[in-house]
ZADREN-325192 format. One record per residue (C-alpha): residue number from 0; residue in one letter; y, x, z. Coordinates in steps of 0.25 Angstrom, whole numbers, always signed. Layout:
N
atom nr->NUM | rest->A | Y->Y | X->X | Z->Z;
...
This chain:
395
atom nr->0 | rest->M | Y->+57 | X->-114 | Z->+132;
atom nr->1 | rest->I | Y->+51 | X->-110 | Z->+120;
atom nr->2 | rest->E | Y->+64 | X->-114 | Z->+113;
atom nr->3 | rest->T | Y->+73 | X->-105 | Z->+122;
atom nr->4 | rest->Y | Y->+64 | X->-93 | Z->+120;
atom nr->5 | rest->A | Y->+64 | X->-94 | Z->+105;
atom nr->6 | rest->S | Y->+79 | X->-97 | Z->+103;
atom nr->7 | rest->Y | Y->+81 | X->-85 | Z->+110;
atom nr->8 | rest->L | Y->+72 | X->-77 | Z->+99;
atom nr->9 | rest->Q | Y->+79 | X->-86 | Z->+87;
atom nr->10 | rest->S | Y->+85 | X->-74 | Z->+81;
atom nr->11 | rest->Y | Y->+71 | X->-66 | Z->+81;
atom nr->12 | rest->F | Y->+64 | X->-76 | Z->+75;
atom nr->13 | rest->D | Y->+74 | X->-76 | Z->+63;
atom nr->14 | rest->E | Y->+74 | X->-61 | Z->+64;
atom nr->15 | rest->I | Y->+58 | X->-63 | Z->+60;
atom nr->16 | rest->D | Y->+62 | X->-73 | Z->+51;
atom nr->17 | rest->D | Y->+70 | X->-63 | Z->+44;
atom nr->18 | rest->L | Y->+59 | X->-52 | Z->+44;
atom nr->19 | rest->K | Y->+48 | X->-58 | Z->+37;
atom nr->20 | rest->E | Y->+48 | X->-47 | Z->+26;
atom nr->21 | rest->E | Y->+49 | X->-36 | Z->+36;
atom nr->22 | rest->L | Y->+36 | X->-41 | Z->+44;
atom nr->23 | rest->I | Y->+29 | X->-43 | Z->+32;
atom nr->24 | rest->E | Y->+32 | X->-28 | Z->+28;
atom nr->25 | rest->E | Y->+27 | X->-25 | Z->+41;
atom nr->26 | rest->T | Y->+14 | X->-33 | Z->+41;
atom nr->27 | rest->I | Y->+12 | X->-26 | Z->+28;
atom nr->28 | rest->R | Y->+15 | X->-12 | Z->+33;
atom nr->29 | rest->I | Y->+7 | X->-14 | Z->+45;
atom nr->30 | rest->T | Y->-6 | X->-20 | Z->+38;
atom nr->31 | rest->E | Y->-7 | X->-8 | Z->+27;
atom nr->32 | rest->I | Y->-9 | X->+1 | Z->+39;
atom nr->33 | rest->P | Y->-24 | X->+1 | Z->+43;
atom nr->34 | rest->A | Y->-29 | X->+0 | Z->+56;
atom nr->35 | rest->P | Y->-43 | X->-2 | Z->+57;
atom nr->36 | rest->P | Y->-49 | X->-4 | Z->+70;
atom nr->37 | rest->F | Y->-48 | X->+9 | Z->+79;
atom nr->38 | rest->Q | Y->-39 | X->+14 | Z->+67;
atom nr->39 | rest->E | Y->-28 | X->+8 | Z->+71;
atom nr->40 | rest->K | Y->-20 | X->+22 | Z->+75;
atom nr->41 | rest->I | Y->-9 | X->+22 | Z->+61;
atom nr->42 | rest->R | Y->-6 | X->+6 | Z->+61;
atom nr->43 | rest->A | Y->-4 | X->+9 | Z->+77;
atom nr->44 | rest->E | Y->+6 | X->+20 | Z->+75;
atom nr->45 | rest->Y | Y->+13 | X->+12 | Z->+65;
atom nr->46 | rest->L | Y->+15 | X->+2 | Z->+75;
atom nr->47 | rest->A | Y->+20 | X->+12 | Z->+86;
atom nr->48 | rest->D | Y->+30 | X->+16 | Z->+76;
atom nr->49 | rest->K | Y->+35 | X->+2 | Z->+73;
atom nr->50 | rest->F | Y->+35 | X->+0 | Z->+89;
atom nr->51 | rest->R | Y->+42 | X->+12 | Z->+92;
atom nr->52 | rest->D | Y->+52 | X->+7 | Z->+79;
atom nr->53 | rest->I | Y->+54 | X->-4 | Z->+86;
atom nr->54 | rest->G | Y->+61 | X->+1 | Z->+101;
atom nr->55 | rest->L | Y->+47 | X->+0 | Z->+109;
atom nr->56 | rest->T | Y->+39 | X->+11 | Z->+118;
atom nr->57 | rest->V | Y->+27 | X->+12 | Z->+112;
atom nr->58 | rest->E | Y->+13 | X->+17 | Z->+117;
atom nr->59 | rest->V | Y->+0 | X->+20 | Z->+109;
atom nr->60 | rest->D | Y->-12 | X->+18 | Z->+118;
atom nr->61 | rest->K | Y->-24 | X->+27 | Z->+119;
atom nr->62 | rest->V | Y->-30 | X->+19 | Z->+110;
atom nr->63 | rest->G | Y->-20 | X->+15 | Z->+101;
atom nr->64 | rest->N | Y->-13 | X->+2 | Z->+104;
atom nr->65 | rest->V | Y->+2 | X->+4 | Z->+103;
atom nr->66 | rest->I | Y->+10 | X->-2 | Z->+114;
atom nr->67 | rest->A | Y->+25 | X->-4 | Z->+112;
atom nr->68 | rest->T | Y->+35 | X->-9 | Z->+124;
atom nr->69 | rest->L | Y->+49 | X->-13 | Z->+125;
atom nr->70 | rest->P | Y->+59 | X->-4 | Z->+129;
atom nr->71 | rest->E | Y->+61 | X->-3 | Z->+144;
atom nr->72 | rest->N | Y->+74 | X->-8 | Z->+142;
atom nr->73 | rest->M | Y->+71 | X->-21 | Z->+135;
atom nr->74 | rest->V | Y->+60 | X->-25 | Z->+147;
atom nr->75 | rest->K | Y->+66 | X->-32 | Z->+157;
atom nr->76 | rest->N | Y->+55 | X->-32 | Z->+167;
atom nr->77 | rest->K | Y->+43 | X->-22 | Z->+165;
atom nr->78 | rest->E | Y->+36 | X->-28 | Z->+178;
atom nr->79 | rest->L | Y->+34 | X->-41 | Z->+172;
atom nr->80 | rest->P | Y->+19 | X->-42 | Z->+167;
atom nr->81 | rest->G | Y->+21 | X->-37 | Z->+150;
atom nr->82 | rest->I | Y->+17 | X->-45 | Z->+138;
atom nr->83 | rest->M | Y->+7 | X->-39 | Z->+129;
atom nr->84 | rest->I | Y->+8 | X->-42 | Z->+113;
atom nr->85 | rest->A | Y->-2 | X->-36 | Z->+103;
atom nr->86 | rest->A | Y->-7 | X->-36 | Z->+89;
atom nr->87 | rest->H | Y->-18 | X->-26 | Z->+86;
atom nr->88 | rest->I | Y->-17 | X->-15 | Z->+75;
atom nr->89 | rest->D | Y->-31 | X->-15 | Z->+71;
atom nr->90 | rest->T | Y->-36 | X->-23 | Z->+59;
atom nr->91 | rest->V | Y->-52 | X->-26 | Z->+55;
atom nr->92 | rest->F | Y->-52 | X->-16 | Z->+42;
atom nr->93 | rest->G | Y->-57 | X->-2 | Z->+41;
atom nr->94 | rest->E | Y->-51 | X->+9 | Z->+36;
atom nr->95 | rest->E | Y->-58 | X->+6 | Z->+22;
atom nr->96 | rest->V | Y->-48 | X->-4 | Z->+21;
atom nr->97 | rest->A | Y->-36 | X->-1 | Z->+13;
atom nr->98 | rest->I | Y->-24 | X->-12 | Z->+15;
atom nr->99 | rest->K | Y->-14 | X->-16 | Z->+6;
atom nr->100 | rest->V | Y->-7 | X->-29 | Z->+9;
atom nr->101 | rest->K | Y->-4 | X->-39 | Z->-4;
atom nr->102 | rest->R | Y->+10 | X->-47 | Z->+0;
atom nr->103 | rest->E | Y->+11 | X->-61 | Z->-6;
atom nr->104 | rest->G | Y->+24 | X->-68 | Z->-2;
atom nr->105 | rest->D | Y->+22 | X->-69 | Z->+15;
atom nr->106 | rest->K | Y->+7 | X->-67 | Z->+14;
atom nr->107 | rest->L | Y->+1 | X->-53 | Z->+16;
atom nr->108 | rest->Y | Y->-12 | X->-50 | Z->+13;
atom nr->109 | rest->G | Y->-20 | X->-37 | Z->+19;
atom nr->110 | rest->P | Y->-30 | X->-34 | Z->+29;
atom nr->111 | rest->G | Y->-26 | X->-36 | Z->+43;
atom nr->112 | rest->V | Y->-12 | X->-42 | Z->+39;
atom nr->113 | rest->G | Y->-13 | X->-52 | Z->+48;
atom nr->114 | rest->D | Y->-23 | X->-47 | Z->+59;
atom nr->115 | rest->D | Y->-15 | X->-40 | Z->+66;
atom nr->116 | rest->V | Y->-4 | X->-34 | Z->+58;
atom nr->117 | rest->R | Y->+4 | X->-47 | Z->+59;
atom nr->118 | rest->G | Y->+3 | X->-45 | Z->+74;
atom nr->119 | rest->L | Y->+8 | X->-33 | Z->+74;
atom nr->120 | rest->V | Y->+19 | X->-36 | Z->+66;
atom nr->121 | rest->N | Y->+21 | X->-47 | Z->+75;
atom nr->122 | rest->I | Y->+22 | X->-37 | Z->+87;
atom nr->123 | rest->L | Y->+30 | X->-27 | Z->+79;
atom nr->124 | rest->Q | Y->+41 | X->-39 | Z->+77;
atom nr->125 | rest->L | Y->+41 | X->-44 | Z->+92;
atom nr->126 | rest->A | Y->+44 | X->-29 | Z->+96;
atom nr->127 | rest->R | Y->+55 | X->-30 | Z->+87;
atom nr->128 | rest->I | Y->+61 | X->-41 | Z->+95;
atom nr->129 | rest->F | Y->+59 | X->-38 | Z->+108;
atom nr->130 | rest->I | Y->+63 | X->-24 | Z->+107;
atom nr->131 | rest->R | Y->+78 | X->-33 | Z->+106;
atom nr->132 | rest->I | Y->+75 | X->-44 | Z->+117;
atom nr->133 | rest->G | Y->+66 | X->-37 | Z->+126;
atom nr->134 | rest->A | Y->+59 | X->-44 | Z->+136;
atom nr->135 | rest->D | Y->+56 | X->-47 | Z->+150;
atom nr->136 | rest->R | Y->+43 | X->-42 | Z->+152;
atom nr->137 | rest->E | Y->+36 | X->-28 | Z->+144;
atom nr->138 | rest->I | Y->+30 | X->-33 | Z->+130;
atom nr->139 | rest->Y | Y->+19 | X->-24 | Z->+126;
atom nr->140 | rest->F | Y->+20 | X->-23 | Z->+110;
atom nr->141 | rest->I | Y->+4 | X->-19 | Z->+108;
atom nr->142 | rest->A | Y->-2 | X->-15 | Z->+94;
atom nr->143 | rest->N | Y->-16 | X->-15 | Z->+99;
atom nr->144 | rest->I | Y->-28 | X->-8 | Z->+93;
atom nr->145 | rest->A | Y->-42 | X->-11 | Z->+88;
atom nr->146 | rest->E | Y->-43 | X->-27 | Z->+90;
atom nr->147 | rest->E | Y->-52 | X->-29 | Z->+78;
atom nr->148 | rest->G | Y->-67 | X->-29 | Z->+77;
atom nr->149 | rest->L | Y->-74 | X->-18 | Z->+84;
atom nr->150 | rest->G | Y->-59 | X->-13 | Z->+90;
atom nr->151 | rest->D | Y->-64 | X->-23 | Z->+101;
atom nr->152 | rest->L | Y->-49 | X->-24 | Z->+107;
atom nr->153 | rest->K | Y->-50 | X->-10 | Z->+109;
atom nr->154 | rest->G | Y->-34 | X->-10 | Z->+109;
atom nr->155 | rest->S | Y->-31 | X->-22 | Z->+120;
atom nr->156 | rest->K | Y->-42 | X->-19 | Z->+129;
atom nr->157 | rest->Y | Y->-35 | X->-4 | Z->+130;
atom nr->158 | rest->L | Y->-24 | X->-12 | Z->+133;
atom nr->159 | rest->F | Y->-30 | X->-21 | Z->+144;
atom nr->160 | rest->N | Y->-41 | X->-11 | Z->+151;
atom nr->161 | rest->D | Y->-38 | X->+3 | Z->+147;
atom nr->162 | rest->E | Y->-32 | X->+13 | Z->+159;
atom nr->163 | rest->E | Y->-21 | X->+17 | Z->+148;
atom nr->164 | rest->H | Y->-15 | X->+3 | Z->+152;
atom nr->165 | rest->Q | Y->-21 | X->-1 | Z->+164;
atom nr->166 | rest->N | Y->-9 | X->-9 | Z->+170;
atom nr->167 | rest->K | Y->-1 | X->-5 | Z->+161;
atom nr->168 | rest->F | Y->+3 | X->-18 | Z->+155;
atom nr->169 | rest->P | Y->+3 | X->-31 | Z->+166;
atom nr->170 | rest->I | Y->+3 | X->-40 | Z->+156;
atom nr->171 | rest->K | Y->+8 | X->-55 | Z->+157;
atom nr->172 | rest->A | Y->+2 | X->-60 | Z->+142;
atom nr->173 | rest->F | Y->-4 | X->-53 | Z->+131;
atom nr->174 | rest->I | Y->-2 | X->-57 | Z->+116;
atom nr->175 | rest->T | Y->-9 | X->-53 | Z->+104;
atom nr->176 | rest->I | Y->-4 | X->-55 | Z->+91;
atom nr->177 | rest->D | Y->-17 | X->-57 | Z->+81;
atom nr->178 | rest->G | Y->-20 | X->-66 | Z->+69;
atom nr->179 | rest->A | Y->-13 | X->-79 | Z->+62;
atom nr->180 | rest->G | Y->-9 | X->-92 | Z->+66;
atom nr->181 | rest->N | Y->+2 | X->-95 | Z->+74;
atom nr->182 | rest->E | Y->-6 | X->-107 | Z->+82;
atom nr->183 | rest->N | Y->-17 | X->-99 | Z->+88;
atom nr->184 | rest->V | Y->-16 | X->-94 | Z->+101;
atom nr->185 | rest->I | Y->-29 | X->-87 | Z->+105;
atom nr->186 | rest->I | Y->-30 | X->-88 | Z->+121;
atom nr->187 | rest->K | Y->-45 | X->-86 | Z->+121;
atom nr->188 | rest->S | Y->-53 | X->-73 | Z->+117;
atom nr->189 | rest->I | Y->-65 | X->-73 | Z->+113;
atom nr->190 | rest->G | Y->-75 | X->-61 | Z->+118;
atom nr->191 | rest->S | Y->-84 | X->-54 | Z->+112;
atom nr->192 | rest->K | Y->-94 | X->-45 | Z->+111;
atom nr->193 | rest->R | Y->-98 | X->-34 | Z->+99;
atom nr->194 | rest->Y | Y->-112 | X->-27 | Z->+97;
atom nr->195 | rest->R | Y->-118 | X->-19 | Z->+88;
atom nr->196 | rest->I | Y->-132 | X->-20 | Z->+89;
atom nr->197 | rest->H | Y->-141 | X->-8 | Z->+86;
atom nr->198 | rest->Y | Y->-156 | X->-9 | Z->+83;
atom nr->199 | rest->T | Y->-162 | X->+6 | Z->+82;
atom nr->200 | rest->A | Y->-175 | X->+10 | Z->+77;
atom nr->201 | rest->D | Y->-182 | X->+23 | Z->+71;
atom nr->202 | rest->G | Y->-182 | X->+16 | Z->+58;
atom nr->203 | rest->G | Y->-191 | X->+21 | Z->+46;
atom nr->204 | rest->H | Y->-196 | X->+16 | Z->+33;
atom nr->205 | rest->S | Y->-198 | X->+1 | Z->+30;
atom nr->206 | rest->Y | Y->-213 | X->+2 | Z->+26;
atom nr->207 | rest->G | Y->-217 | X->+16 | Z->+32;
atom nr->208 | rest->A | Y->-211 | X->+12 | Z->+45;
atom nr->209 | rest->F | Y->-214 | X->-2 | Z->+45;
atom nr->210 | rest->G | Y->-218 | X->-7 | Z->+59;
atom nr->211 | rest->L | Y->-206 | X->+0 | Z->+67;
atom nr->212 | rest->P | Y->-196 | X->-8 | Z->+73;
atom nr->213 | rest->N | Y->-186 | X->-11 | Z->+63;
atom nr->214 | rest->P | Y->-169 | X->-13 | Z->+69;
atom nr->215 | rest->G | Y->-167 | X->-24 | Z->+58;
atom nr->216 | rest->F | Y->-176 | X->-33 | Z->+62;
atom nr->217 | rest->A | Y->-171 | X->-31 | Z->+77;
atom nr->218 | rest->L | Y->-158 | X->-33 | Z->+73;
atom nr->219 | rest->G | Y->-162 | X->-46 | Z->+65;
atom nr->220 | rest->N | Y->-170 | X->-52 | Z->+75;
atom nr->221 | rest->F | Y->-156 | X->-50 | Z->+84;
atom nr->222 | rest->L | Y->-148 | X->-57 | Z->+75;
atom nr->223 | rest->H | Y->-158 | X->-67 | Z->+72;
atom nr->224 | rest->H | Y->-159 | X->-71 | Z->+86;
atom nr->225 | rest->M | Y->-142 | X->-68 | Z->+89;
atom nr->226 | rest->S | Y->-141 | X->-80 | Z->+77;
atom nr->227 | rest->K | Y->-147 | X->-89 | Z->+85;
atom nr->228 | rest->L | Y->-141 | X->-89 | Z->+97;
atom nr->229 | rest->E | Y->-134 | X->-99 | Z->+104;
atom nr->230 | rest->V | Y->-119 | X->-98 | Z->+109;
atom nr->231 | rest->P | Y->-109 | X->-110 | Z->+115;
atom nr->232 | rest->T | Y->-99 | X->-116 | Z->+106;
atom nr->233 | rest->E | Y->-90 | X->-116 | Z->+119;
atom nr->234 | rest->P | Y->-85 | X->-107 | Z->+124;
atom nr->235 | rest->R | Y->-88 | X->-102 | Z->+107;
atom nr->236 | rest->T | Y->-97 | X->-90 | Z->+108;
atom nr->237 | rest->T | Y->-102 | X->-83 | Z->+95;
atom nr->238 | rest->Y | Y->-110 | X->-71 | Z->+88;
atom nr->239 | rest->S | Y->-111 | X->-65 | Z->+74;
atom nr->240 | rest->V | Y->-115 | X->-53 | Z->+69;
atom nr->241 | rest->G | Y->-105 | X->-46 | Z->+60;
atom nr->242 | rest->V | Y->-112 | X->-32 | Z->+56;
atom nr->243 | rest->I | Y->-127 | X->-29 | Z->+53;
atom nr->244 | rest->S | Y->-131 | X->-15 | Z->+48;
atom nr->245 | rest->G | Y->-140 | X->-3 | Z->+48;
atom nr->246 | rest->G | Y->-153 | X->+2 | Z->+42;
atom nr->247 | rest->T | Y->-157 | X->+13 | Z->+32;
atom nr->248 | rest->S | Y->-162 | X->+9 | Z->+19;
atom nr->249 | rest->I | Y->-170 | X->-5 | Z->+15;
atom nr->250 | rest->N | Y->-183 | X->+2 | Z->+15;
atom nr->251 | rest->S | Y->-180 | X->+8 | Z->+30;
atom nr->252 | rest->I | Y->-182 | X->+2 | Z->+44;
atom nr->253 | rest->P | Y->-168 | X->+3 | Z->+50;
atom nr->254 | rest->F | Y->-166 | X->+13 | Z->+62;
atom nr->255 | rest->H | Y->-152 | X->+5 | Z->+66;
atom nr->256 | rest->V | Y->-147 | X->-8 | Z->+63;
atom nr->257 | rest->Y | Y->-136 | X->-15 | Z->+70;
atom nr->258 | rest->A | Y->-128 | X->-27 | Z->+72;
atom nr->259 | rest->E | Y->-113 | X->-29 | Z->+75;
atom nr->260 | rest->I | Y->-112 | X->-43 | Z->+83;
atom nr->261 | rest->D | Y->-100 | X->-52 | Z->+89;
atom nr->262 | rest->L | Y->-101 | X->-60 | Z->+101;
atom nr->263 | rest->R | Y->-91 | X->-68 | Z->+105;
atom nr->264 | rest->S | Y->-87 | X->-79 | Z->+114;
atom nr->265 | rest->A | Y->-73 | X->-86 | Z->+121;
atom nr->266 | rest->D | Y->-79 | X->-84 | Z->+135;
atom nr->267 | rest->D | Y->-84 | X->-71 | Z->+141;
atom nr->268 | rest->E | Y->-97 | X->-76 | Z->+148;
atom nr->269 | rest->E | Y->-103 | X->-82 | Z->+136;
atom nr->270 | rest->L | Y->-101 | X->-68 | Z->+129;
atom nr->271 | rest->D | Y->-109 | X->-61 | Z->+139;
atom nr->272 | rest->K | Y->-121 | X->-73 | Z->+138;
atom nr->273 | rest->L | Y->-119 | X->-70 | Z->+123;
atom nr->274 | rest->D | Y->-119 | X->-56 | Z->+125;
atom nr->275 | rest->R | Y->-131 | X->-55 | Z->+133;
atom nr->276 | rest->K | Y->-138 | X->-65 | Z->+124;
atom nr->277 | rest->I | Y->-136 | X->-55 | Z->+112;
atom nr->278 | rest->R | Y->-140 | X->-41 | Z->+119;
atom nr->279 | rest->E | Y->-156 | X->-50 | Z->+124;
atom nr->280 | rest->M | Y->-156 | X->-54 | Z->+108;
atom nr->281 | rest->A | Y->-154 | X->-39 | Z->+103;
atom nr->282 | rest->E | Y->-164 | X->-35 | Z->+115;
atom nr->283 | rest->N | Y->-174 | X->-45 | Z->+111;
atom nr->284 | rest->A | Y->-173 | X->-41 | Z->+95;
atom nr->285 | rest->L | Y->-178 | X->-26 | Z->+99;
atom nr->286 | rest->V | Y->-189 | X->-33 | Z->+108;
atom nr->287 | rest->E | Y->-193 | X->-41 | Z->+96;
atom nr->288 | rest->I | Y->-194 | X->-29 | Z->+87;
atom nr->289 | rest->R | Y->-200 | X->-20 | Z->+96;
atom nr->290 | rest->E | Y->-212 | X->-32 | Z->+98;
atom nr->291 | rest->T | Y->-214 | X->-30 | Z->+83;
atom nr->292 | rest->S | Y->-213 | X->-15 | Z->+81;
atom nr->293 | rest->N | Y->-216 | X->-2 | Z->+86;
atom nr->294 | rest->G | Y->-206 | X->+8 | Z->+88;
atom nr->295 | rest->R | Y->-190 | X->+11 | Z->+93;
atom nr->296 | rest->I | Y->-181 | X->+1 | Z->+92;
atom nr->297 | rest->E | Y->-169 | X->+1 | Z->+100;
atom nr->298 | rest->L | Y->-155 | X->-9 | Z->+103;
atom nr->299 | rest->E | Y->-141 | X->-5 | Z->+105;
atom nr->300 | rest->M | Y->-130 | X->-15 | Z->+107;
atom nr->301 | rest->E | Y->-118 | X->-8 | Z->+105;
atom nr->302 | rest->A | Y->-105 | X->-15 | Z->+110;
atom nr->303 | rest->I | Y->-94 | X->-16 | Z->+100;
atom nr->304 | rest->G | Y->-87 | X->-25 | Z->+105;
atom nr->305 | rest->N | Y->-81 | X->-32 | Z->+117;
atom nr->306 | rest->R | Y->-69 | X->-42 | Z->+117;
atom nr->307 | rest->P | Y->-67 | X->-50 | Z->+131;
atom nr->308 | rest->A | Y->-65 | X->-64 | Z->+133;
atom nr->309 | rest->G | Y->-54 | X->-73 | Z->+140;
atom nr->310 | rest->E | Y->-44 | X->-84 | Z->+139;
atom nr->311 | rest->I | Y->-30 | X->-90 | Z->+143;
atom nr->312 | rest->T | Y->-31 | X->-105 | Z->+143;
atom nr->313 | rest->E | Y->-21 | X->-113 | Z->+134;
atom nr->314 | rest->E | Y->-15 | X->-117 | Z->+147;
atom nr->315 | rest->H | Y->-11 | X->-103 | Z->+150;
atom nr->316 | rest->E | Y->+4 | X->-101 | Z->+149;
atom nr->317 | rest->L | Y->+2 | X->-90 | Z->+138;
atom nr->318 | rest->A | Y->-5 | X->-100 | Z->+128;
atom nr->319 | rest->Q | Y->+5 | X->-109 | Z->+132;
atom nr->320 | rest->L | Y->+17 | X->-102 | Z->+128;
atom nr->321 | rest->A | Y->+11 | X->-97 | Z->+116;
atom nr->322 | rest->S | Y->+8 | X->-113 | Z->+113;
atom nr->323 | rest->R | Y->+23 | X->-116 | Z->+117;
atom nr->324 | rest->V | Y->+29 | X->-106 | Z->+109;
atom nr->325 | rest->N | Y->+19 | X->-110 | Z->+96;
atom nr->326 | rest->T | Y->+24 | X->-124 | Z->+99;
atom nr->327 | rest->Y | Y->+39 | X->-120 | Z->+97;
atom nr->328 | rest->F | Y->+35 | X->-113 | Z->+84;
atom nr->329 | rest->N | Y->+26 | X->-126 | Z->+79;
atom nr->330 | rest->I | Y->+16 | X->-119 | Z->+82;
atom nr->331 | rest->H | Y->+2 | X->-127 | Z->+87;
atom nr->332 | rest->T | Y->-5 | X->-119 | Z->+95;
atom nr->333 | rest->N | Y->-21 | X->-115 | Z->+94;
atom nr->334 | rest->F | Y->-26 | X->-109 | Z->+107;
atom nr->335 | rest->T | Y->-38 | X->-103 | Z->+102;
atom nr->336 | rest->A | Y->-46 | X->-91 | Z->+105;
atom nr->337 | rest->S | Y->-51 | X->-77 | Z->+98;
atom nr->338 | rest->S | Y->-53 | X->-63 | Z->+100;
atom nr->339 | rest->T | Y->-41 | X->-53 | Z->+101;
atom nr->340 | rest->D | Y->-34 | X->-44 | Z->+109;
atom nr->341 | rest->A | Y->-30 | X->-55 | Z->+118;
atom nr->342 | rest->N | Y->-46 | X->-54 | Z->+122;
atom nr->343 | rest->V | Y->-43 | X->-42 | Z->+132;
atom nr->344 | rest->P | Y->-31 | X->-48 | Z->+141;
atom nr->345 | rest->H | Y->-38 | X->-61 | Z->+141;
atom nr->346 | rest->S | Y->-49 | X->-55 | Z->+147;
atom nr->347 | rest->K | Y->-43 | X->-48 | Z->+157;
atom nr->348 | rest->N | Y->-34 | X->-61 | Z->+160;
atom nr->349 | rest->I | Y->-20 | X->-57 | Z->+154;
atom nr->350 | rest->P | Y->-14 | X->-69 | Z->+146;
atom nr->351 | rest->A | Y->-15 | X->-68 | Z->+131;
atom nr->352 | rest->I | Y->-14 | X->-73 | Z->+120;
atom nr->353 | rest->C | Y->-16 | X->-70 | Z->+104;
atom nr->354 | rest->I | Y->-6 | X->-77 | Z->+93;
atom nr->355 | rest->S | Y->-4 | X->-74 | Z->+79;
atom nr->356 | rest->G | Y->+3 | X->-63 | Z->+72;
atom nr->357 | rest->N | Y->+6 | X->-73 | Z->+59;
atom nr->358 | rest->D | Y->+2 | X->-87 | Z->+56;
atom nr->359 | rest->I | Y->-6 | X->-88 | Z->+42;
atom nr->360 | rest->S | Y->-16 | X->-80 | Z->+38;
atom nr->361 | rest->G | Y->-29 | X->-77 | Z->+31;
atom nr->362 | rest->R | Y->-44 | X->-69 | Z->+30;
atom nr->363 | rest->A | Y->-41 | X->-61 | Z->+43;
atom nr->364 | rest->H | Y->-50 | X->-48 | Z->+43;
atom nr->365 | rest->S | Y->-52 | X->-48 | Z->+28;
atom nr->366 | rest->L | Y->-47 | X->-40 | Z->+18;
atom nr->367 | rest->D | Y->-38 | X->-53 | Z->+11;
atom nr->368 | rest->E | Y->-32 | X->-55 | Z->+24;
atom nr->369 | rest->W | Y->-19 | X->-61 | Z->+24;
atom nr->370 | rest->L | Y->-5 | X->-68 | Z->+31;
atom nr->371 | rest->D | Y->+5 | X->-76 | Z->+29;
atom nr->372 | rest->A | Y->+20 | X->-68 | Z->+32;
atom nr->373 | rest->G | Y->+29 | X->-77 | Z->+31;
atom nr->374 | rest->E | Y->+35 | X->-88 | Z->+39;
atom nr->375 | rest->S | Y->+23 | X->-93 | Z->+48;
atom nr->376 | rest->S | Y->+19 | X->-77 | Z->+51;
atom nr->377 | rest->L | Y->+36 | X->-76 | Z->+57;
atom nr->378 | rest->L | Y->+34 | X->-89 | Z->+65;
atom nr->379 | rest->T | Y->+23 | X->-82 | Z->+72;
atom nr->380 | rest->I | Y->+30 | X->-70 | Z->+75;
atom nr->381 | rest->K | Y->+42 | X->-79 | Z->+80;
atom nr->382 | rest->R | Y->+31 | X->-86 | Z->+90;
atom nr->383 | rest->N | Y->+27 | X->-73 | Z->+94;
atom nr->384 | rest->L | Y->+39 | X->-69 | Z->+97;
atom nr->385 | rest->T | Y->+43 | X->-81 | Z->+106;
atom nr->386 | rest->L | Y->+30 | X->-81 | Z->+114;
atom nr->387 | rest->L | Y->+31 | X->-65 | Z->+116;
atom nr->388 | rest->Y | Y->+47 | X->-68 | Z->+120;
atom nr->389 | rest->I | Y->+43 | X->-80 | Z->+130;
atom nr->390 | rest->L | Y->+32 | X->-70 | Z->+135;
atom nr->391 | rest->S | Y->+42 | X->-58 | Z->+140;
atom nr->392 | rest->M | Y->+51 | X->-65 | Z->+147;
atom nr->393 | rest->N | Y->+50 | X->-67 | Z->+162;
atom nr->394 | rest->D | Y->+50 | X->-81 | Z->+163;
């Protein structure tokens, strides 16, 4: 079956090979448009214009997701459940990072060049092809906001949860194109909860006010207890502290300190257990300080992230189709787990996977991020085209 579809698509495979330079140039252009979380508007406008130039109908929703669809005459049956294929617009880099891509042959260097600009380039190229071949069912080409960091999947959550889109997208399958490694097919979504743990007190002079509660000690006690917490290896469950901040000066008792923590698990039940233990530890650290000092000290656990867990099995038809398409292109399939925009549909029992936007890259989320935009990256687009084409058929 894969062979039949691939044979039909062969001329488009040849076209992708011929477009290597254009795709590299597009990757550079998009990368150099800044898109920090919650500040994706300029890049989103660029992508919306590109979809319009291709001939798609474009909507930008209230939070900034760009949603493009084929003209009505290019979709045989709009009553069939559709396919949603997405890549995220945002990067992890703030507006202070000036982004300029450096090219060495087919190798591109630049923050965000692979994560997830190459995914966006895939989406645009797929749209250019489907505007000519059409589809049996609706395809939603989506560039979504706020996947990274404190963005907390805001774009994909809005697509599936908000009233603006309620019942608007009957979905057969969701595919997000994100990351590297043609072999990787993410079928399991790692859930996470993130908190900013605040301890506050009145503060004062380190000598003159000695004996008042010190929020720094409370936070230190909490992190010490957290570091010794035992969690299961299966399902894999983890915790981390990523940011510690607060205080005024070396000779002051701080009036406010905080830490940002990240809790993760492949299982929602284990994640909830970890969450309860962390809350208890934070409260106990507060009690410990109150027992040894006099004065006001308070705790606030500010929720700053909540990504739901979920999965499809390796035997699911979507996972098996992705594996068979990989096999056709001589790609070994590695079913794996991660935290991506697929978390949201997974949590709603909508079949979803995350596949790569390029094959070979490195140093994601760093200033020296790079990708190879050569032949293996073109193979990625051909693989993604084949998978989407088969899913779009009414078979």
